[in-house]
VOBA-1610 file (N, C-alpha, C; in pm, whole numbers, padded with zeros to 5 digits, always signed):
BEGIN
Met-00079-00042+01509Met-00102-00140+01581Met-00035-00142+01731Asp-00125-00177+01819Asp-00070-00166+01965Asp-00010-00279+02019Tyr+00129-00287+02036Tyr+00203-00424+02061Tyr+00185-00444+02216Asn+00132-00321+02293Asn+00132-00320+02426Asn+00004-00382+02479Ser-00099-00402+02398Ser-00220-00468+02430Ser-00200-00605+02454Thr-00250-00659+02553Thr-00239-00813+02578Thr-00391-00880+02614Val-00400-00988+02572Val-00513-01067+02608Val-00481-01184+02694Val-00569-01268+02774Val-00541-01391+02805Val-00635-01490+02763Ser-00571-01590+02702Ser-00625-01708+02650Ser-00718-01771+02738Pro-00807-01862+02672Pro-00891-01953+02807Pro-00806-02028+02864Thr-00683-02069+02825Thr-00594-02161+02911Thr-00518-02087+03020Gly-00530-01958+02997Gly-00454-01876+03087Gly-00307-01824+03053Val-00304-01825+02913Val-00170-01787+02875Val-00170-01610+02819Thr-00110-01530+02850Thr-00104-01400+02816Thr-00027-01370+02698Lys-00100-01332+02592Lys-00060-01290+02472Lys-00056-01133+02408Ile+00038-01111+02320Ile+00013-00953+02266Ile-00102-00987+02165Gly-00167-00895+02179Gly-00304-00888+02097Gly-00442-00822+02141Lys-00540-00849+02085Lys-00661-00780+02140Lys-00769-00900+02130Thr-00885-00876+02214Thr-00990-00985+02228Thr-01061-00990+02056Val-01130-01072+02021Val-01181-01069+01899Val-01313-00971+01909Ser-01306-00902+01788Ser-01418-00795+01792Ser-01542-00865+01769Pro-01634-00776+01824Pro-01780-00837+01794Pro-01813-00826+01629Glu-01722-00739+01584Glu-01756-00717+01427Glu-01734-00851+01341Leu-01654-00939+01413Leu-01629-01057+01337Leu-01707-01170+01401Pro-01774-01270+01284Pro-01837-01362+01367Pro-01775-01464+01422Gln-01853-01499+01555Gln-01793-01565+01651Gln-01798-01731+01621Val-01861-01774+01523Val-01867-01914+01489Val-01825-01903+01304Lys-01718-01968+01280Lys-01684-01963+01155Lys-01772-02075+01087Asp-01848-02015+00978Asp-01941-02103+00917Asp-01904-02108+00765Gln-01992-02139+00658Gln-01946-02161+00536Gln-01984-02026+00463Ser-02031-01919+00526Ser-02042-01797+00478Ser-01893-01724+00443Phe-01879-01642+00343Phe-01764-01584+00319Phe-01778-01439+00377Asn-01736-01430+00509Asn-01749-01288+00568Asn-01624-01208+00583Met-01637-01102+00637Met-01509-01012+00664Met-01387-01069+00703Arg-01390-01140+00789Arg-01276-01221+00839Arg-01201-01298+00721Asp-01290-01375+00634Asp-01251-01440+00533Asp-01182-01359+00443Arg-01246-01249+00391Arg-01213-01148+00294Arg-01074-01109+00310Leu-01040-01044+00432Leu-00935-00988+00496Leu-00822-01101+00486Asn-00839-01226+00529Asn-00754-01320+00522Asn-00713-01361+00389Asp-00816-01365+00314Asp-00782-01383+00171Asp-00700-01269+00103Met-00731-01147+00136Met-00633-01033+00067Met-00503-01049+00138Leu-00516-01079+00256Leu-00358-01108+00314Leu-00278-01192+00255Ala-00349-01315+00220Ala-00293-01424+00168Ala-00226-01387+00010Thr-00309-01294-00052Thr-00284-01264-00198Thr-00165-01170-00183Glu-00169-01080-00105Glu-00058-00979-00094Glu+00088-01077-00052Lys+00070-01165+00016Lys+00200-01233+00069Lys+00228-01312-00082Tyr+00143-01369-00159Tyr+00174-01434-00267Tyr+00244-01341-00372Asn+00168-01229-00383Asn+00233-01111-00459Asn+00357-01058-00421Leu+00425-01060-00297Leu+00531-01007-00259Leu+00627-01106-00300Val+00598-01227-00275Val+00726-01333-00319Val+00758-01331-00433Asn+00632-01302-00542Asn+00654-01279-00689Asn+00738-01179-00722Tyr+00694-01070-00659Tyr+00763-00920-00682Tyr+00924-00943-00663Gln+00959-01009-00523Gln+01080-01041-00497Gln+01152-01107-00598Ile+01097-01227-00665Ile+01166-01298-00746Ile+01202-01197-00871Ala+01086-01126-00909Ala+01108-01037-01040Ala+01214-00921-01008Ile+01256-00870-00911Ile+01342-00787-00848Ile+01472-00839-00862Asn+01487-00976-00826Asn+01616-01043-00839Asn+01654-01084-00982Glu+01531-01090-01076Glu+01558-01122-01217Glu+01553-01010-01324Val+01501-00905-01285Val+01493-00812-01401Val+01647-00750-01413Ile+01629-00739-01537Ile+01774-00690-01620Ile+01795-00544-01636Cys+01683-00477-01680Cys+01670-00339-01681Cys+01647-00261-01558Pro+01724-00157-01543Pro+01737-00105-01429Pro+01615-00014-01402Gln+01556+00069-01521Gln+01458+00116-01505Gln+01324+00043-01464Leu+01307-00069-01531Leu+01208-00163-01484Leu+01217-00217-01348Arg+01324-00246-01304Arg+01381-00270-01178Arg+01311-00172-01072Gln+01345-00063-01102Gln+01286+00043-01022Gln+01132+00070-01002Val+01058+00029-01126Val+00917+00020-01123Val+00841-00092-01034Val+00927-00188-01064Val+00887-00320-01003Val+00903-00292-00837Glu+01021-00257-00796Glu+01051-00226-00653Glu+00951-00120-00600Lys+00914-00033-00675Lys+00810+00064-00622Lys+00694-00006-00600Asn+00641-00090-00692Asn+00504-00155-00682Asn+00535-00258-00580Cys+00636-00318-00532Cys+00646-00403-00443Cys+00641-00334-00310Met+00691-00217-00291Met+00662-00123-00175Met+00517-00111-00155Arg+00425-00059-00258Arg+00300-00051-00250Arg+00218-00184-00192Val+00260-00274-00253Val+00196-00412-00215Val+00232-00435-00054Gln+00354-00396-00013Gln+00398-00438+00109Gln+00316-00318+00207Gly+00287-00221+00155Gly+00197-00132+00249Gly+00057-00201+00242Leu-00010-00247+00155Leu-00144-00303+00141Leu-00130-00424+00247His-00019-00500+00242His-00004-00623+00331His-00032-00587+00467Asp+00072-00468+00499Asp+00072-00430+00633Asp-00062-00360+00679Gln-00128-00311+00607Gln-00279-00266+00630Gln-00370-00374+00653Phe-00370-00451+00578Phe-00462-00613+00603Phe-00419-00670+00730Phe-00278-00683+00735Phe-00247-00752+00870Phe-00297-00668+01012Asp-00267-00522+00978Asp-00302-00439+01121Asp-00450-00453+01128Glu-00529-00447+01030Glu-00681-00470+01046Glu-00704-00599+01121Leu-00644-00695+01060Leu-00685-00839+01129Leu-00657-00839+01275Phe-00511-00810+01292Phe-00463-00762+01449Phe-00563-00689+01531Asn-00608-00574+01470Asn-00684-00501+01565Asn-00842-00548+01585Leu-00851-00652+01500Leu-01007-00718+01505Leu-00988-00837+01593Gly-00853-00849+01644Gly-00846-00970+01738Gly-00815-01108+01662Glu-00813-01094+01521Glu-00782-01219+01447Glu-00643-01291+01459Tyr-00535-01201+01511Tyr-00386-01249+01527Tyr-00354-01220+01656Gln-00295-01311+01733Gln-00236-01301+01870Gln-00088-01349+01867Ala-00009-01308+01948Ala+00117-01380+01958Ala+00171-01386+02110Asn+00244-01491+02119Asn+00285-01551+02239Asn+00395-01435+02294Ile+00391-01397+02415Ile+00491-01307+02472Ile+00614-01391+02503Ala+00735-01362+02451Ala+00848-01427+02482Ala+00904-01426+02622Leu+00917-01499+02698Leu+00972-01473+02831Leu+01145-01454+02807Tyr+01208-01409+02923Tyr+01336-01381+02897Tyr+01425-01545+02877Pro+01395-01635+02938Pro+01467-01761+02937Pro+01456-01809+02777Glu+01327-01786+02724Glu+01320-01821+02576Glu+01397-01731+02482Ile+01408-01614+02525Ile+01508-01521+02458Ile+01657-01540+02450Ala+01691-01580+02568Ala+01821-01625+02597Ala+01855-01763+02536Asp+01772-01852+02532Asp+01789-01969+02464Asp+01785-01931+02299Ala+01720-01878+02262Ala+01731-01833+02076Ala+01857-01752+02071Ile+01909-01672+02144Ile+02028-01589+02156Ile+02141-01692+02142Glu+02153-01784+02233Glu+02234-01884+02234Glu+02258-01977+02127Val+02136-02018+02071Val+02123-02122+01948Val+02188-02037+01833Phe+02145-01913+01799Phe+02196-01848+01675Phe+02339-01783+01697Thr+02376-01769+01831Thr+02520-01742+01834Thr+02627-01854+01805Asn+02570-01969+01842Asn+02635-02098+01801Asn+02644-02126+01660Tyr+02547-02080+01585Tyr+02531-02100+01439Tyr+02611-02009+01368Lys+02656-01897+01433Lys+02743-01797+01374Lys+02872-01841+01330Val+02948-01938+01407Val+03065-01994+01367Val+03062-02073+01253Gln+02949-02106+01193Gln+02920-02163+01064Gln+02921-02083+00946Leu+02920-01954+00965Leu+02902-01849+00873Leu+03032-01844+00798Pro+03067-01811+00673Pro+03170-01802+00612Pro+03252-01659+00666Phe+03171-01570+00700Phe+03234-01458+00722Phe+03210-01381+00876Gln+03290-01390+00959Gln+03263-01362+01101Gln+03253-01210+01119
//
């Protein structure tokens, strides 16, 4: 995934991402197209990852936990592949954080640290 590529939205906002690929339909209609399939697979893998994490937390047998952890890593790899594919097709874009936004977030979470039991 190329995090250095940027696009400018119709309103002039610069974002991390790529322009929407011509491979994707420009108008979302009732047909189940490639975008829909990839988004469906991505959602399924997210669901699977949550359930694998619950299983890892609750499995008693160490050997079974290793098997579940290994499968979880495979599912994480599939999730990453689907997300990368959608990103490369221009389906996902992210706002670029400006320094003042980063500084604000740092300040907020630094102030939250005093609430933690272990400093």
